C-alpha positions in Angstrom: 0.0 0.0 0.0 2.8 2.5 0.9 4.7 1.6 -2.3 1.6 2.4 -4.3 1.3 5.8 -2.6 5.0 6.5 -3.3 4.8 5.5 -6.9 1.6 7.7 -7.2 3.4 10.7 -5.7 6.4 10.2 -8.0 4.1 10.0 -11.0 2.2 13.1 -9.9 5.5 15.1 -9.5 6.6 13.9 -12.9 3.5 14.9 -14.6 3.5 18.3 -12.8 7.1 18.9 -14.0 6.1 18.1 -17.7 3.2 20.4 -17.5 5.3 23.2 -16.0 7.9 22.8 -18.7 5.3 22.8 -21.4 3.8 26.0 -20.2 7.1 27.7 -19.8 8.0 27.0 -23.5 4.6 28.4 -24.6 5.1 31.5 -22.6 8.6 32.1 -23.9 7.6 31.5 -27.4 4.8 34.0 -27.3 7.2 36.8 -26.3 9.8 35.6 -28.9 7.3 35.3 -31.7 5.8 38.8 -31.3 8.5 41.1 -29.8 7.4 44.1 -31.6 3.8 43.8 -30.3 4.9 43.3 -26.7 7.3 46.2 -27.0 4.6 48.6 -28.4 2.1 47.5 -25.7 4.6 47.9 -23.0 5.7 51.4 -24.3 2.0 52.5 -24.6 1.4 51.4 -21.1 4.3 53.3 -19.7 3.4 56.4 -21.6 -0.2 56.2 -20.5 0.9 56.1 -16.9 3.2 59.1 -17.3 0.5 61.0 -19.1 -2.0 60.1 -16.4 0.3 61.3 -13.7 0.8 64.6 -15.6 -3.0 65.2 -16.0 -3.5 64.4 -12.3 -0.8 66.9 -11.3 -2.2 69.5 -13.7 -5.7 69.1 -12.1 -4.4 70.0 -8.7 -4.2 73.7 -8.3 -1.6 73.5 -5.6 0.9 71.3 -7.5 0.4 72.8 -10.9 1.1 76.4 -9.5 4.3 75.5 -7.7 6.6 73.4 -9.8 9.7 73.9 -7.5 7.6 72.4 -4.6 6.6 69.5 -6.9 10.3 69.0 -7.8 11.4 69.0 -4.1 8.6 66.6 -3.1 9.6 64.2 -5.9 13.3 64.3 -4.8 12.3 63.7 -1.2 10.1 60.8 -2.1 12.9 59.2 -4.1 15.4 59.6 -1.2 12.8 58.1 1.2 12.1 55.1 -1.0 15.8 54.6 -1.6 16.7 54.7 2.1 13.7 52.4 2.8 14.9 49.9 0.2 18.4 49.9 1.7 17.0 49.2 5.2 14.8 46.4 4.0 17.6 44.6 2.0 
């Protein structure tokens, strides 16, 4: 009985590994087959995020009227996240 269970577990792990390998090759091949499409979609997403942030800042009267304050806030935020990253790693 125990031998059957062990054989079943080995067979299950083997089939899991084959399925995982099969999915990895399909995933890689999609990026390799259509690199231009993925590059364009990624670029569009990045530009859309930047444009959204720009419009969000422009809609705020406080931030759009004082660009120097916005610059200082951005630098302080980068310094804070950088020091937080150093402390966590």
